[in-house]
N, C-alpha and C positions, 0 to 999 in steps of 0.2 A: 142442426137439434130441431124439433118442434115444441114451439109452447102454450097449446093453442087454449090448452086449462088458464093459462095466467093469462091472455090478453082478451081483454074486453071489449065488444062488439056495438057497434051502432046499425040502426036499419032505418038511415034518411036517405036511402041510397036514390031512390029515383025521383025522388023531389032536389035531390041534388042535381041528378043526371040531366034532367029539364031547365035547371037553371043555367049551369055548364051550357048548354045545347043553345038559350037563348040569349045567354051572353057572346058568342061564337058566331050566331047568327043578326042581331040586332046591334050592339055596341062597340064589337072588336076589340074588349077589354081582354079575355082570354083567346090566345092565341098560339097553340100549343104546335112545336117545334121539334122533333126528335123525343128524348124523354123531356116529364115535365113533372116535378113531385111537387102536388098541392095539399097545404094543410087544410083539411077540412074540415076537424071536427077536435075540441078539448073536451072529452069526457069522462075524465074520474078526477079524484083529487088524494092526494096520498100528504098525510101530517105524521115528523117525526118527532116532536117533542124540542125539547130546546139545549142549549149550553151557555151558559153565562149569557143571559139575555137576545140568544142570537138563536131564529126557529127555524125549522127546516119542513120543506114542503115538498112535494114532486106535482108534473100534471098528466095527465093520459092521454095522450095525441091519435088522432087517425090521420091518415095519408092516403093520396089518391093519386096513383099516374095518370094523368088528363093526358101525356102526350102520345105519340104515333110509333112511339120504339118501347120495349120493356127497359125498366128501371135495374141497372145493376146493383144487385143487395149481397154483396160476396160479406160472409162470417169474418173470415180469416186473413181480408188483404185490406187495402184501402178502399176498394169498391164500393163503398157502402155509405147510405145516410148516417147521419151524426144529428142529434135532436136536442139542442138546448131550450131554455126553460127562463122565462126573465116573470116578474109581476112591480106594479105600478101601481101607482097612490095619487086620487085626482084631488085634493086639499086646498081649500081657501080661493080656488080657479087657476092653480096647479098643479097640472102632470110631473110626477117626477117618477122616477126609477126605485123604487126599492129592495128588490132582488135580482138575483142571477145565481144559475147554478155552472156546472159542467156539463157537459156533452156526452148523449147516451150516446155509445155505439150498435149499431142495431145488427139484426142478425135474423134470418129467416124469413123472407118475407110469406106474408099468407094467401096473397091475392083473392082477397072477399070480394063479395059485391055490395059494398054499401055506396060506391060513387056509381051506379048502373051497370052495365051489362059487360060485366067481368071478362077479358079473355086471360083464364089462368093460367100460370106456371107454377116453377118448381120452388124450390126455397130461394133459389142463388137468383131472382129476380122478378118486381112487381111486374104483373101485367098489365097490357095497355085495357084503361078503366076499372084497374083492381084499386081495392085498398088495401091497409093493411093496419090494424091496431096494436097502441104500446099502452099496456094501463101503466096506470101511475107510480107501482111498486116497479113494473121495469125499471121505469125512465127514473126510478130513484134509488134504483140497485149501485150501489155506492164500486163495485167490484168493475163493474162496466160504464163508469165515469171517467172520461177523459178530458184531458185539460183544452181549455179553448185557445188559449197559445201556442200550439200546435195545429192550427188549421187556419188557411186562407179561404175566406167566407167565399172572395169571388171566384176562384178558381175551383174552388171543393176541395183542393188539393191537401193532406193530410199523412202522415208515417203511421203506419200499423204494421205490427204491434206499437202503441207509443212510443216516441225516440225524443227527448231523454225518458227511459221510464218515471212511471209516477210515482209520487211519496206515498206510504200508505195510508188508509183513512185510519183515523184513530178514533172517532165517537161520530155520534148519530146524525150531526149535521155537515161533515165535513162532502165538499163534491156537491152535496144538492143544492136546490134552492134556497138561498140564508136570506131572511130577514132580521131586522133591528126588529126586537119589543119595541123601540118606542115609535114605531114608524106603523104598529099593527096593533095596539092597546088600545080598544075602543074607547076606555077612559081618557085617552089621551088623541084620541082624533075624527072626534062628533062631526059627523056631516060627511066623512070622509066616504068615496067610492074606492075599489080596489078591482084590478083585473089580471089577472094572468095570462102567459102568452106560451106558444110554440113555435119553434123555428127549427126546419131541417136544413139543412147544406149537404151536398154528396156532389160528385165529381162529375158523373156524367151530364146533371140537372144544368149543373152551370155550365160545364161547357157549351152547352147548347142555348145558352143565355136567360135560362128559365129561372134564374135565382130568387127574382122579388115578390114571387107571391107563393113563396112558401114559408110563411108566417101565419099565426091567427093571434086571435086576443080571446077572453070573453070574460065577462063580467064574475069577482067573486064576494061573497062577505065573511067576515070573520067573525067566529064564535068568542063566546063570553068565558069560556074558558081559561084564565091562564095559564095551566099547564101545558094546554099547546097550542090555546088560540087556531084549533080549526077553522081551516076553508071549505066555503060551501059555496056550489054555484047560485046565483041567484035565480030565482023562479023566473020566466019570461025573458030571461036575457039568453039569447042563442049565441053559440061561436060565431065570429066576425071572420068568415073564411078567408085567406089571402090577406088581410089587414094586420097590419105591426100595433104591438101597444100603443104608439103614440098617436096614433089613429082614435081613440079611443077619446083623447081629450078637446076633439074637433067634433067629433059624434056626439058627447054632451055638453058641449060651449059650441053654439054655434057661433059665438067673438072669435075662435079661434081660427088664425089662418095656419094650413100647410104647406109648405113649398119643399120642391124636389130639389135636392143639391145633388146631381149627376157628376161623378167624377168622369170624364173622358175616356173612354177607353178602358174604366175600370168600373168599379160599385156605386153603390146606390146610399144617400144619405137622406137625412128628410129633419125640415127643421120648419116646428111649430113654433107661433108665436102669439102674444095678447098684451094689448094695451089698455091698460084698466084708469079709468079716470079718480083719483083717488080724493076729489074735491080738493079745495082750499090751495088750488094754484100748484098739485102735484098730479105726477103719472107715474104709473108702474108699467114697466114695459119686462113681461118673461120671454124668454127663448129658452127653449128646448131642441138640444140638436141631438136625431138620432144617428145611429151608424147600424146599418141595416146589411150591408156585406163589403162595404169598402177593407182593401187588408193596406191600401194605403194610410186610412185611418186620419181624424183632425188632430191637429197638434198646435191649430188655436184661434180664435173664432172672434172679431173686430164685427161692433157696431158702430154705425157713425154718429156720431153727437157732437152739437155745437157747441164752443168755446164758451159761449155765452151760459150754457147749461150750468144749473148750481145742482149737483148731486148731492142729495142726503146719504144715496144707501148703492154699493155694487156688490153685487152677490153672486156664488156661482156655488153650483152644488153636485155630488157626483157619488157611485158606490163606487166599495172598494173591490177589487180581485180578492179571491180568498182559497184557502187550500194547500198553496204554492204554487201560484203561481205567478211566475217570474217578475210582474210588472209592480211599478213603486204605487205606492196609493196617494202619491201628495195632492193637494189639490192645486189647482193651475190658479197662477198669480194674475193680478188684473194690472192693468197699466193705463191710462189716460195721456193721450196724443190729439193732434190737428185731424189726423184717422181718425179718432173715436174713443171707447173704449174697448180694451185687447185685452180679453184671459189668455193665458198661453203655458203649455207645460215646457219641459228640455225641448229643444231640438232633438233631429236623430242622431247628429255628429254628437252630440253630447252626451244621449243616453237613449240608447237602442231599444232600451226597457223601461223607458218615461210611460205616465200615464198618460197616454196619449188616449184617444176615443175610440174603444176595440170596436171591430161589429159586435153587434147584438147590446152595447150600450148605450146609452141616455144620460148625456149633461144638462144642468140648467144655468143660465143665466140672470141676470135680474140686475135693474138700471130703477132706480127713484129718483126723481129729477122735476126740475120746475116748468119743464123745456115739452110743449105739446108735439103730437105724433105728424109726421111730416114721410110722404114717401123717401126712400132711402137704398142702398146696397149696402149687404153687409157681406163680409167676407171669411170664407173656411179656409183655413190655412192648412194643408194637408201635410202630414206628418213626413212617412216616407219621401226619399228624395223620387224626383219625378216630372213629367211635364204633363198636362200644366201643375203648378206651383201652389194656387188658386181656385178656388170657385167661387163665385160673387152669387146671390142670390136676393130676390129683393124684401125688401122689408119695411115695415112702421120702424121707423126712429126718432131719439129725440133732435133732430138736426136742427141749424137753424137757415143761413140763407146758403142756398146751392150756388156750387163753385161750380164752373167747368171744366175740366179736366184738361190736361195739355194735349197736342193733338199731332197727325204724324209722326209718332213714335217711331223708332227704327232701332233696332240694336242688332251689331253685328261683332265677329271677330275681327282683332286687330292683333299689330305684331306685339302689344306689350299684354292684350287683356279683351275686355268687351267696350264697346263705344257705343255709346248712346248718343242719338238725335233729336231732339222734337223741334216742335213750337209751342208759344206761349198764345195761348188766343185772347190774355187779358192779361193787365200787371198779377204777377203775384207776390208776397212777400217773402214765401219761401216757396222750394219743392223739395218734396221729398222722394227719394229714392228709398224703393223697395227690393228686395232679393232672394228669390223663394219663397218670397212672401213675409217676410221679415223685414223692420227696418234697418235698411245701411246707409243712408247718407242723409244730411240736410247740407239744399244747398241754396246761396241766393237766389231770387225771385225773380232774376234775369238769366238764369244759367237756361241753355239751350244745347249744351251738350255735357256730357260728365265718361271719365273714364276708370272701368274697375278691373285694378292689374292687380288684384289677389287671384283670379280664378285659376283652378285647374281643369283638366278635359273633364267634361261632363254637361249636362243641361241645364240650362238657367231662364228663369223667367224673372223679371224685372218688370216694376211697378211704378209711376211715379204721379204724384199727388200734388196738384196746385195747391197753395193755401193763399187764402186771403182773410185776414183779421181773424186771424185763430181757427178759420173754420177749412177744412180739406176738402178738395174732389175725391169722386171715386177714382182708384186707379185707373191710369189706362198702362195697357200692360203691352208688352213683347218677349217672345220667346228666342233662345238662342244654344244652339248647339256646340259647346266648344270644344276641339280636338287641339291635341299637343301634336306641332307643327315646329319643331323648329330644327336648326342648324348651327353644327361647332366646324371650327376646324381647332386641334388640340398644338397648342405650343411647342416649339421647336427650335435648334440650336442650330446655327448651319459653321460649316466650319471652311475659312477661306481655299478659295482653289477646289469646294465638292462638288465632282461631278454632277451628283443626281441627288435632289432632298424631297422625298414623295413625303408631299402633304394630302392627307384624306379627308373630304368634307362628310363630317359623318351626318344623320339624319335621324332626328325621331321621331313618328309619326304614329298615332293613338287612332287613323283612320287608313285607308288605302289611297294611293295618291297615284294622280296619271300622269300627271308631268310637273314638270318644274323649271324655272328659270333664276338664274344665280349672277347676281354682278358684285365682283370683287375685287378691293382695289390694291394693288403689292406694291412695295419699292423696286423700283424699276430698276437704281440706279445701283441694288446691288443683288441683285436676281436676276436672272434669264429664264424663261418659260419651255424648257425643255416639250412639256406637253402637257395636254388637258384630256383626259381620258376618261368614258365608263368602263374600260375593259378593268374586271379584276375589283367591280362591286356589283353590286345587285342591280342597278342597273343594269351592267351589262351582261350579266347573268343572265336575265331575262328577257336579252337583245331588245333594247330599248330602238325603236324603230326610225328616231329623228332627232339627232345628235350634233344643236350648232354651235360652234367654239369662235370668239374672237378675240385676240388680245392685243392689248397698247402697250408696246415697249418704250412709255417714254418715261423717265425717270419719276412720274407716278404710273406707276403702269395700271392696265385695268385687263380684268380677264371675264368676260362675260360666257356663259351657256345656256342654251335653251335645250331642254331635254322632253320628249316625250313620246313615253313608251308605248303606243299605239296609235299610229299616226295616218294609217290607212289601210283599205280592205286588203284582205277579210279582217277583221276586226276581232280579235283573238282576246282581248280583254287584261293584257296585259296590265298588272300596278303593283307600283311599290308595296310588299306587306306593311302590317303592322309591326312595328318594332323599336327600339332604342340603340340609338349608335348605330347605326347601317350605313356604310360607306354607299356615297352614291356618287361622289366624282373622284377621280386623281387629279391632283395639281404637281409635275413632276418639274423641281428649279434646279439650275445650276449655281453656284455661287459663286459674287465676285471674288477673284484671287486678295484685291486689294481695295480699300477706300471707306474700310470702317476703323473705329477703335477697337481695341478689342474689348469684348464685353456689351458694344452698342446695343441697341434693341431698336428694332422696328415693327409694325404692324401690318398684318393683314385685316382691311376692313369690309364688310358687307355696306358696300352705297350701292343706293338705289341712281336710277340714270345713266348708268355708267356707257361708255360707246356709242358708236354711230345710230344702234338701236334703238337707244335711251331705258336698256334692261332695269328692271326692276325685281328684287326677290319674290318670289313667287310660288306658292306650292298651288297647285290647282287637283283638286277632287270634287269629284261630283259636277263639272263643267263649272265648278266656281272657286273664282282667285282670293286665297287667301295670303296676308302676309306671315311670315313665320317667325317665332323668333330668332334669334342669332345671338352670335357667341364666337366674334374673330380669334386670331391667335397672333401671340408675340412670338419673333424671333430673335432670339440672339447672335449675335454674330462675333464668334471667337477668330482668334486667328493661328490658333491649335487646338487640338481637340483637347477635352476634359473626359477623362474616365476612373476607371477605381480597376488597380490592378488585380487579376485575379478573377474580376467578374467577367467571364467568358462567355457566358451566355448572357449580357445582358440583361440581367433580372433584378440588379442593383443589390444583391446578394453574394458573400462569399462563401463558397461551401463545395462539398463533393460534387454537386449537379454540376458544376463547373466543369470540376475536371475528366468526367465521362462527355460531357459536352465536347471537349478539347479533341479527345480522342477517337470520339466518334467521326469528327471533321477530321483528324489526321488520317483514321485508317479504315474507315469504316462509310465514306461517303457519305458524311453530314453535314451538316446548313453551313456554310462560312459563317465565323464568325463577323459581326457589325461591326466590333472594333477590335481589331488582331491585335494592337498593342495592351488589350486589356489582357488577352490570353499569352502576351510576353511576361509570367513569369518570373524569369531572371533576367530581363531586362541586357539581354544579350542583342537585340532588334531581330533576331530572327526567333518563329514560333516551330516548335518540332517537339521529339519525346521527353527532349531533356526539363523542357517547360514545366510538364507534366510530374514528368518525377522533384522538381523543383518543387511544385505545388502540393506532392503529396507528402512529402519530409515538412514543411513548413505548418499542415495541417494536424500532423500525426505522429512527427519524430521531436523529440524533445531537447533541445538544444540546438535545433536547425536553424540555417541563419532565417527571419523572416523576409518576408517578400518586398523589394523595391516601393519608397513610394511612385504615387499616390496610392495612399490605403486609408481605408474606413470612408474617406469622402474624395466623391471626384475631383481631380485638378489635374492642370497640364504632364506633360510628358519631363522630369528632368532631364533627361538625356535623350535627346530629340532623334529621331531615327527615320527611316524611308517608308514605316508600317503605316495601312490605311486604317482610320477610323473615324467612322462617319456615324 
């Protein structure tokens, strides 16, 4: 679909071309790789009136492909740019975001020459060094505006058509760049400056890692007509190509500092800040955190502050999502601790739709205090799980004394969770523990170790802060990946004289395992070890290449097993796969004929250091040895077996399935019953066809005699016989 008649064009291309060329050759600021969409110009403005004090606008944009590969621009699938628009106000020394739009889904690249010597293509791609203009009318076309919530700005991935479908637009402001009247009314905003921005996100540009130059801002003024408060470009104020709106704060106020908040392996945020001396011993600290393209978002922001600081104001401001976006609009809460002032929303586990700082949004934070500025480190806590969970950024802050952080911090998986160890370089009053950027525990100042036994499998980041006289240090950080490595043995019943009692060792692993060592203590006075084997287990199925077993048959016996899946060349990479309750070892015991009281219980316990080799219970993956979670077994010893008569298939219930199981065993070569006594439904001491007839009569023929005990619940045979039951 061509739409040249509706597309505004600009003609500064050759100036722009030589500008880009000079950057490439001199500063290295622009380094095109693969596709690279660059927001070159904001060229016209749309005004759409107001509804209930909310005004709607749009911004015309021109993009360029400064990469060396054609940029995909498909109208009917997700491989096309989406275009967002925002608005900012600079008032009383503070830049605030006052407006945001949904996203224009683009179609049909025109491949014009506003950026330089264009290599034109068809509608489905934007050619190399080519431009594509979108008028404010198209960027404000409500029927083709989609929600931001469905777009990952870091990867450029989004569903198209949008999914779930968009709610219908119901008025003139729906989905468009919305701004509250109070933020733009000239009568309420004397001396304020205003800026609009455009922002492109597209999959192939993001994949190439070129998503940081897809923005631009330009100064606008507000018309005096209350009917629309129309926007107009300020004469002599050109488009600041490749620059986000937050950059206007520094460009128009040289006292502002802007720092990158780069999320490792992910997107980019920017933190701007300014400290203002208010006189009379007070300072105002203003911070603005802007999320350019991080899908992990920000869920909390911490500014260090002295415990002795008197704070007369702590503030936060953000703008709301609109037009049916799923996110909460609740403002962040603030809390003061030894770490400083922390503003936060609900965490991801509490509410995935919490009001995190999503991409294309900027939130403001303010402190007014009697503490003068010092160099410090603020912390951005990321909203979505991952590693790292926090990113530090240098700032000026109301810090008192500087406290040295703990040193030599390490964190590692233990048998019960995660173990932290560190050294205190000086005496602390307290040690604060943070997990994934959030306060977790407060320890005595002398503590040098901590055990977190509440973790599940996953990635964790821990931070430690030392506290002296109420002031906390910067967090010292370590990371650990916790894998589910647990082994257990199911409780069992041993019958006097039982020749074989097989007990499997069950393993639950959330990562592939290359070897394991087992050290088990058993009651050697009541059990003899027939065999310890990997045959019939997942380790046996994968042909474990080294299995070393040692058995000590004393009254307190031991079993050790050391299993390596791939012990020698040619190395084929055999590993125990991820899975729950997989058998990895079988213990086959014989039960003593006497020597215990009926109903006596004994334990099989995992005990480290048994046997001549002092084997410890360890699981090895990626060459690293871990202590697994362990759960031993209880064995109940009985002089005679207990069972439920009629439960021929040993599933703890009595029904027609037991009849079928018994008939299959008798006449079709079926599996032998585990307990022949249970199949002896007429209690004659034999199992044959008469038992199945007796069983069917008791189930379905009224007046037939019931089955003899034990029925309903398991119990011993009141008429002993020689039928086996183990």
